[in-house]
C-alpha angles and dihedrals in degrees: 000000000000122000105215128023131189113190117204099158139040121299126182119186140040115325120195127184135163090210136038125322112204117193103201128203108294092022119130128189124182118182128031136337127203109177142151090231135001130213117185113191120199118274102040138112125229123178102163147114103259129209114174126180141065119311116268113269119248114264099209121152116265119245118236115252098260089062097249114139115275117255132181091247098054099063101023096050089057092044091050091050090049093049090048092051093048090051093048096246098122 
């Protein structure tokens, strides 16, 4: 995937970029845009579904400090014990 795009002609379809999309004068896009940033210069045509911003961060499970694979029981059992202690249910 490219980082920055400057569109000076016509583009139809889905345009994805991690960086900045600049639609220059005379540029035209019809379709969808997914970009890190969007610059629309005067004199262009944009007919698109637009999503602008950084890509979502991965929601992978964190590994325990000792490097063993993360499991549901490692973190949640400790949190359950802490909650029970805080509520006086030892």
